[in-house]
N, C-alpha and C positions, 0 to 999 in steps of 0.2 A: 707367111701367115696362113696360107692354105694348108700347109703341112700340119700346123697346130690344130686347125679345124678338122682335118682328116683324122688325126690321132684322137681328138675328142669324139668324133663320130664312131670310131672303132671301139673306144672305151664304152660309150653309151650302149652300143650293140652287144658287146661281150659281157658287160656287167649288168645288163637289164636296168639301165638308169634312165630316168625320165629326162635328165639334163646333166650335161658335163660342161663346166665353165672354167676357163683359165683366167685368173685375176692377176694382173701384173702390178708390181710395186712401183709407185711413182718415184721420181728422182728425189723428191723431198723426204721420202721415207715415212710419210704420214697419211698416205691414202693409197688405194688400189683402184685400178680401172678394169672393168669387165671387158676383156680385150678379144677373146676368141672362145669358141665353144662348139658344142654339138648342134645339129640342125635345129633343135627346138629352142636355141638360145638367141636372144636378141642382140648379144654381143657381135653377131656376125653381120648385122644390118646397119653398120655405121654409115652415116651420111658423108659423102665426100665433101671436102672443103671446110669441115669443122676446124676451128682454130686450135682446139685442144681436146683431150679426152674428157669424158664425164667420169668423175671419180667418186669414190665412197670413202668417208673417213675411216681410218683404221681403229681409232680409239675405242676400246671395249668390244671389238668385233671378234668373231672366231678367226678371221684371217690374221688379225694382230697376234692373237695367242699362238697360232700355229707358226707364224713367222718368227716370233720371239723364242718359242720353245723348241721348234723343229719337230714337234710331235703332232700326230693326227688328232682331230677332234670330231666327235659325233654329236649331232643334234637331232631332235625329233623331226620326222618327215612322214606324215601319214602312218601307214603300217611299216614303213621302212626307216631309213636313216639318211640324214644329210651329212656326208663325210667330207671334211676338209683336210687336205694333205699338202705338205710343203713341196715346192718346186725349187730345188736348190742344187747347185753344181759347185763342188769343191769349196763349200762354205759360203758361196755367194747366194743369198736369198733372193731369188728372182720374183717369186710370187707364190700363189697357191692354186690348187685345183679343187673345185667344189663339185661334188657328185651327189645328185638326188637319187638315191637307190630305193627300189621298191621292196627290198629285202634287208635283213639284218646280218651284216657280215660278222664272222667270228674273228678272233685275233689273227689267225693265219690269213684270212681274207684281207684284213686291214693291212697286214705286213706286205702282202702282194701288191695292194693298191698303192702303198707308199713307194714301192719300187717303180710302179708305173709313173708316179709323180716325178721321180728322178729321171725317168726316160723322157718325160716332157721337158725337163730342163735341158737335156742334150739337144732336143729338137729346136728349142728356142735359141740356144747358143749358136747352132748351125745356121738357122734361118735368118737371124737378124743381120747377118753380114750383107744381105742382098736387098734390104728394104729399109725405109725410114719409118715404117708403121709401128714397130716396137718402140722406137724412140719417141714417136708422136704420142703413143699411148702412155708413156711415162711422164709426160709434161702436163701438169695441171694448169700452167700459165704459159703464155708465149715467152720466148727467150729474146733478150736483146742481142745485138751483134757481139758485144764483148762476152756475154754469157755463152754464146754459141762457140766462140773461139776457145774460151776456157774449158768448156765441156769436152772439146776435141783433144785437149791436152791431158785429160785424166785417163786412167786405164779403163779398158772395156768392162772389167769386173772390179768392183771396189773391195772384194775379199778373195783371198786365196788360202786354201788350207791343205796341208800335207801332214804326214805322220810326224815330221820333225817340228813344224812351225805353222803358225797362222799369221797372216798380215792383212790388216783391214784399214781403209781410209774413209774419211768423210769430210765434206766441204760445205760449210754454211755460207752462202754468198751474201755480201753486203748489198745494200740498195744500188750502189754503184760498184760494179765488180772490181775487186781489189787486186787481182793478179795472182792469187794463190794457186798452187798446183800440188798434187802429190802423184807419185808414180812408183811402180815396182816392176821387176821382171825376175821370174824364177828360171834359172838355168839348170843344167845338169848337176853342177856342183856349187852353185853360187846363188844367193839371193841379193838383188840390188834394190835399194829403196831410196827415194828422194822426197823431200818436202821443200817447197820454194815459195817465196813471196816477193813479187815484183813491186817496185816503187810506183806510186800513183794509182790511178783508177781507170776504169772503162777500157776502151780499145787500146789506149796507149799502154796500160799495164799488161793487157793481154798480149800485145805485140812483143813486149820485152820477155814475157814468160814463154812465148812461142819460140823465140830464138834460143833461150836457155834450155828449155826442155828438149827441143829438137836437137840441139848439139849434144846434150847428155845421152839421148837415145842413139844418135849417130855414133858417138864414141863407144858406147856399150856394145852396139851391134857390130862394130868393127873390131871388137875384142880388146879394146884398150883397158888398161888397169885403172884403178880408182883415181890415182894421182893424175894420169893422163886425161881421164874423163873430166875431172875438175878443171885442169889447166886449159883444155880445149874449149870447154863451155865458157870459161871466163874470157878467153881471147875472142871467141866468136861474139859474145855480147859486147865487148869493148869495140870491136870493128863495126858492128851493125846497129849501134844505138847512139843517141846523142851523148856528148861528154857529160859526165856526172850522173848518168842513169845507172841503176844497179838492181840486182836481185839478191836477196839474202836466201840462204838455204842450208840444208844439211843433206849429205850423201852418206849412205850406209851400205856396207857390204858384209854379208855373212858367208863364211866358208862352211858349207854344209858338212864337209868331212870332219872338220876340227871344231866347229862351233865358234870360231874366232870372229868377232865383230870389229870392224874398222870403220871409223867415221871421219868425215870432213865437216867442219863447221865454218860456214862463210857468213859471219855477221848475224847469226840466227839465235833465237832464244834457246836456252838449255833444254835438253830432253829430260824425261823423268824415267826412273826405273822402279818398278814394284818387285820386291823380293821378300819372301817370307812375311808378308803382311805389312812391310814397311816401305815407304816411298822416299826417295831422295832424288834431288837433281843431279844429273851426271855432269861433273865439272869438266867441260871441254875448253881447250884454248880457242880463242875467237880470232879467226882470220878476217881480212877485209871481205866485204860482199863481192859477189861475182860482177865483173864488168868495170871496175874502177881503175885497175892498173894492169896493163898487158904484161904477159910473160911471167907472172908471179907463180910461185909454187904454193900449194896448200898443204897444211899439216895433216898427215895421216895419223889418226889417233886410235890406238887400241882401246876397246871398252870391254871390261870383263863381263862375260856372258855365261850364266849357269842355267841348267835345265830348270824350268819353272819361272824364269824371269819374264817380266812383261815390260817392254820399252814403249814409251809414249812420246811421239814427236808432235810439236804444235807450232802454229804460226802466231804472230803477235796479236792477231785478232782474238785469240782465246784469252789473252792477257791484257787487252786494252782497258783504258780507264773505265769505260762503261760496264766492263765485266769484272770490276774489281771485287765484287762480292763472291765471285766464283773461286773456290778453293780446288785447284786441279788435283792436288795430292789427296784431298778428302774424297773427290769423285773416283779416283783410282782405287782407293781402299774400298769404297762402297760398292764398286762394280767388280771386285776381284774374282767373283765366281761366275761372271758373265762372259759370253763369247766376245772376241774382239770386235766383231761387227756391231754388237750391242754397246760395247764400251765407247766406240767413237761416236755413235749416234747419240748416246746418253750425254756425253760431254758437249756435243753440238747443241742439244736441247737445253743443257744447263747454261750455255753461253746466251742463247736466245732469251731465256728467263731473266738472266742477270742484266741484259741490255734492253729489256722490254720489247724484244723483237726488232729493234732498230740498230742493226750492226753498222758501224762506221767503217769497218774493214772486214774482209773475209776472215772466217775462222775455220782453220783446217787442222785435222787431227789424224795421225797415223799410229796404229797400235800393232806392235809385233810381239807375239807370244813365241817363246823358244822352249820347246819340249826336249830337244836333243835326241839322243839315241843314235843308232847307226843310220848312216845315209844310204837310202835305197832309191833307185830311180823308179818313179811310179809307172804303172801301166797306162793304157789308154783311158781308163776310167778314173785315174788319179790315185789308185790304190798302190802303195809301195809294194814292189815285188819282194817275195821272200828270198833270202840268200839261196843261190843255186837254182832259182826258178828258170833262168834262161838256159842253163845247162840241161835241165830236165826236159825242156822242150826240144 
């Protein structure tokens, strides 16, 4: 946290700013907390022991517009300008930086300050590994034990963007945590994606999800192929859970060199594909859920994938009876021009509206945009290297 404050101090000094403040997006996506800032900012004076951060609603605010558009915004500030810029890393919208400037920046100045906002994102990503303070600031309400376990099963970043693809996930938790998870991992030549839904609620469901997700990650990190990952996770869940307990899920693997998508469907609702303005359910064969029968093989199913395709994976909380008024296909069409991180959040919002905010089951969404093109290993900043760049160095 001190590194963020130090960067804010440096920005305030160099940019002749009365105040620089980092506002972090809360985990619900509907508020921000004034988390850190320059010496003149009250965000640095948090009282120890507060149960959660003091947040500000996003709705209608400059922070909301900047987060949604990823474009800077200027407002009046005396003889100068209050400038708000995004703090985003590889498509993951972390928050915004708000600067109270005593002068009026031109377009070149604004572009340079936007780059400084990106630098702030790198500082946040590096620093949050060593403290709970960032996580504390993102919680507007205390977590239950089940919610804490579930949170640990999700990826550190809900969005990842490269030249070839973008993947984003979102989870709307039920009043009693329903055991949903999503996960992804981007390797040198492969993207792995999963979405799962454990039977039951609260700590019991979270425990089942922990075994399954842990096994999937272990298999992936040991270099197992998709079939072996699915088989290993199934057998682990069977061995370490009561008889009859299970987890539904879908596993997806994208070969970045060929653009080939392969999926496993273990008792899970069908995914959707948006292509050329039209939405269709992807007809997958349905295997038994994970954990019911040891030693079974899961069907590896090729799914045609073309540049421009958008794939949406959902859990049954999106389709529950209370959300019957929600037309997922219509939501996909209506959000066709939006970034995947906005798509998954918008679908989550639609589920909340359809259920009156009282979810009986977790509602989870994962959106994959495939742009295709040549596969290039990104550099340290996530920018794909041009062909021959390594040789030139």
